[in-house]
N, C-alpha and C positions, 0 to 999 in steps of 0.2 A: 742539211746545208743552210747557210744564212739565206734570208729572204732575198729574192732577186726576180725581176720581171724584164720583159722586153716588148718591143713593138714591131709591127710590120712596116715596110716602107710605104710611103704615100703613093708613089707612082710606079707603074710598070709591073704590077703583080696581077697575074691571072687568078681566077678562083682556084685553079689547081696549085698555083704557087702558094696562095694563102693557106690552103690545107697542109701543104708540106711544111711551111714555116711553123704553123701551130704544132704539128706533130713533132718537129725537131725540137722546139722549145720545151714541149712537154717531156720528151725523152731525156732532155738534159736536166730535168728537175726544176725548171723555172716555175715560179708560183703563178705567173700570169703572162698572157700576151694580149696587147692592146692594139687597136687600129687607130691611126690618125684619120682626119677627114678633110680632104680637099676635093671639091667637086671637079670631075664627075664621080669621084670615089666616095662611098658612103660608109662612114665608120661603123654604124650600127649594123648594116648589112654584112660588113666584113666580120664583125664580132659573131654574127650568126654562123658564118662559114666556119670560123674557128670552133664554135661550140659543136657543130655537127661532125667535125673531123677529130675530136678529142674526147677524152673521158674524165680527166682529172684537173687539168690546168684551168685557172680562172681566165675568163675572156672579157673583153670590154672595149671601151673607147678611150682614146687619149689624143685629142678630146673630140666631142661632137659639138658643133656650133649651135648655140641656143637660138640664134636668129633664123636658122634655116628650117625649123619645124616647130609647130605648136607643142606646148608642154604635154598635152594629152596624148599626142602621137608618139612623142619620145618615150613617155611612160608605157604606153601600150606595146611599143616595139621592144623596150627593155624587158618587160614582163614576159613577152613571148620567148625571147632569148633565155631568160631565166628558166622558163619551163623546159625548153629544149636542152639546156645545159645541166639541168638538175641542180640548180642553185649556184652556178659559177659566174654569174654576170656581175660586172662592175660598170656603172654608168659614169663616165668622166665627161664633165660639161665644161665648155669654155665659150669665150666671146669672139675668138679669132682676132682679126686685125682690121682696122679701118680701111686700108687699101683693098683688102679682100672683100669686105662687106660693101664698100662703095661700088664695086664692080657689079654687084647684084641689086643696087639701089636700096640697100638696107640702111636705115637710120638707126645708129646704135644707141643714142641717148646716153644716159649714165650707165656704163657697163656693170658697175658693181651693184647698182640698184636693180637693173634688169636681171642680173643673175640672182639676186636675193629673191625677187618675185618668182622667177622661173623655178628655182630649187624648191621653194615652198609649194608651188603648183604641182611639179612633178611628183614630189613625195606624197602629196594629198591624193593624186590620181592613183598612185601605186598602193597606198595603204587603205584606200576606200573611203577616206574622209572628205573628199571633194564633193560639195553639194551638187555639182553639175552631173555627177554619175550616180546611178542607183545600183549598179552591179559591182561586186568586188571579186577579184581573182584570188583564189586561195593559193598563194605562192610564197616561198621564202622572201624575206625583205631584200631588195636590191640596194646595195650601198651606193650612195651618190658622192662622187668626188668632184672637186672643181679646180680648174686651172687657176694659178695665182702667181703673179710676179711682183705684186705690190702690197703695201700695208692693208689697204682696204679689202682686197681680195683674200688675203691671208686671214684677216680677222673674220671675214664672212665664212671662210672654211671652218674656223673654230666654232662659230656660232651655229652653223646649219648643216655642215657636210660630214661625211665619214672620213674624208681625207683631202689633202691638197696635192695638186699636180703641177709644180713649177718645172722650169726647164733652163738649161744653160746657166746654172748658178754656181758660184764658188762655195766651198764649205763655209766660209765666213758669212756669206749672205744667207745661206740656209739657216744658220743659227738665228739671224735676224728675223727671217720669215717665221721660223718656228716660235719665236717670241710673240709675234703678232697673232699667230694661231692660238697660242695659249691665252692671250688677252681676250680674244673673241670667245673662246670656250668658257672662260671664267665669267665673262659678262652674261653668258647665256645659261649659267649654272651647270656647265658640263665639265667633265674631267678632261683636262688637256691631253692626258696620256692616252685617251681613247681615240684621238684624231691621228690618222695615219699620215706621217710625213713622207711623201714620196719625192723623187726627183728624176726627171728625164736627163740622162747623162749621155751625150754623144760619145761614140766609141769607134775607133779605127784601129783594128788589131793587125799588126804586121811586124815581122822581124826587122824590117827596114824602117827605122824611125823617121827618116827624112821623107820617105814616100808616104808614110802615115800622116805626117804633118801637112804635107802638100794637099793630100786628100781631105784632111780635116778642115783646113782653111777654105778650100774650094767649096766644101759642103755647107759650112757655117757662115761664111762671110755675107751671104745674101740676107740673112736675118737682120743684119745691122742696118738695113734700109727701112725696117719697120719701126715706127715710133715706140711701140711697147718694148722692143728689144734694145733700142737705143737707151731708153730709160733704165732697163735692166742692167746693161753694161756699165752705165754710170754708177748704179748701185753696187756693181761688182768691183768698182774701183778703176774703171777704164774710161773715165770721162774725157781724157785727152784724145783718145782715139776717136770717140764720137764727135768731138769738135772738128777733127780733121775731115771726117766724112761729111759733116754738115757744111764744111768749107769746100766740098767738091771732090774730095779724095775718093778713089775707088776702094770700097771695103776690103776687097781681096788684097790690095796693096798695103794696107795698114793693119791687117789682122796679124798680130805678132805671135811668136812662139809662146811668150809669156801668157798672153790671153788664151791661147788654145789650151795650154796645160792647166790653166786655172778653171776651165769649164768643161773639159773633155778628157777622155781616156784615150791616149794615142801611143802607138808603138808596140813593142813585144808584149805578149800576154802577161808576163810577170810584172812588167812596169805598169800595165793597166790595172792589174789586181791590187798592186800596192797603192796606187792612187785612189782606187775605189774605197779602200779602208779609211782614207781621210774623210770621205763623205759619210761613211757610217759613223765615225767618231763625232762628226758634226751634228748628228741627229737624224740622218736620213734612215728611216726604218725600212723603206722599200725602194732601192735603186731600180730605176727603169732604164735598162740599157737601150740606147738608140743606135742600132748598127749602121755603119757606113762602110762602103767598099774602099779598100786601099788601091785597088787596080781594076782591071776589067773582070770583075767577078759577078756572078748572078746573085740575085737576092737570096736564093736558097743557099748558095755557097757561103755568102756572108753570114747567114744565120748559123750555119754549121760551124764556122770559125768562131762566132760569138759564143755559142754554146760550149765549144771546146775550151775557150778561154775562161769563162765565168761559171759554167754549170758544174753539177756534181757528178 
């Protein structure tokens, strides 16, 4: 089957739920299951739960916040999960958002340059070249992916990462980001085709299209309060909506059907699969389905619906 991955929800999952989510995704033939990270939930810890509950599916983070832990600890934890999983770990790194980091008194500085230094440090700790360490763990290489919504982040992914992990992007904007990734790869003497272009795509699967649309808008409109996502939606071609929000409009009131269909998969399974193909044709090599409930469904139930819609 074509490559496809998924994520666990951010909130509301017990460890038992995480195990069941991972087993369900693995049973459906998904390539990977990743965990987001929003304190007090730890993406790396969740990835370890996935690893211990499965035998084949890749596990990892989508994404873990680089400001929350030193690079040496991120590397050490990722290598432990790599050992537990038998080589199935993927380390997705990101910078989160200023409103989130401000809450924890984190000064972000220049996010792209912070990420550049962090990726270099993490990789050196994992491959044993860091001068601060004298011991090397003999394990398969852990691929490092980085979140990216902008030119700078995409170029950095091409220069230094195994892949890029954007979110909520149109097929047209993915082509733009992929171009920036290629620029970065060529500047670093790398083959652009070796950089994995992934995309987190929100999904609400339901035979009731209007119900799916309402759920999708409810789940996604909050992102439009974050500066990074406001810039992203401008790049997606919806600057007029962002201007309304900046003028005081409620994001949920101005999130249109057009916007939703441009960045998400909503409605009956067949409709969602057809839309997914547009992303593949735009250059997304690994779609990462982000499941959302259409109604009062448990996280496990939503994953089962997701696997039935997109799995093999």
